[in-house]
N, C-alpha and C positions, 0 to 999 in steps of 0.2 A: 551395199555400201558397208564397209567395215571401218569402225573407228578404233584407232589405236591410242591408248592412254599412256603417255609417258610423263615421267616426273620432270619437273623443271630443274635445271642445275642450280638455280638460285635458292630453292627451298632447302632449308636445313631441318633435318628431322630431330627436333629437340623436344623433350618433355617439359611441360610448363607446370610449375608448382609454386607454392608460397615459400618464402624463406623463413628461417627460424625467427628472425626479428619481426616479420609481419605477423607471424602466429602469436608471438609473445605480446605484441602491442594489441592485437585483437582480443586476446584472452584478458589482458589487463582492463581494456575498455569494457568488456562484458562483465568482468568481476565488479567494477565500479558501478555499473548499471544495476546489477543484482543487489549490491549493498544498499543502493539508493531505494530500490523497490521495497526491500525488506524493512528499511528504516521508515518509509512512509506507511507501510502496513502496520508496523508496531505503534507508530504515533496515532494512527486512526483508531486502533483498538483501545489505546489508553484514553483517548478523547471520548470514545463511546462509553467506556467504563465510568469516567468522571461525570459524564452527562447523566448516566443512570443513577449514580449516587446523589447528584444534585436534585434530580427529579424526585427521588424517594424522600430526601430531606424536605423538599418543598411540600410534598404530600403530608408528611408528619406535622409540619408547622401549620398547614391549613387545617388539619384535623384538630390540633390543640387550640387554634384560634376560634374555630367553630364551637368548641366546648366552652371557651370563655364567653363567647358571644351569647350563647343560649343559657348561660347560668343565670339563675334567678337571684339577683343581688338584693332585691327588696326584702325577700323572705329568708335570708340566709341565717339569721340568728334566732328566728322564731321556730319553736317546735310544739 
């Protein structure tokens, strides 16, 4: 049994590709997404830095308040 393959006359041999407009729209969308991702990363890093500064300030205040709390106020002027 021999099978013969013939091409159908209805088939058109065309190459399929994206048009320039589709490529530009896709590139624009990708660019906007990348700008958004970098913006979120920058905001996250600045929030982390601010949180570290606030934590350090809180630690310094607690240390100073501990010094005030443990100060001997009754014997301050006596030597």
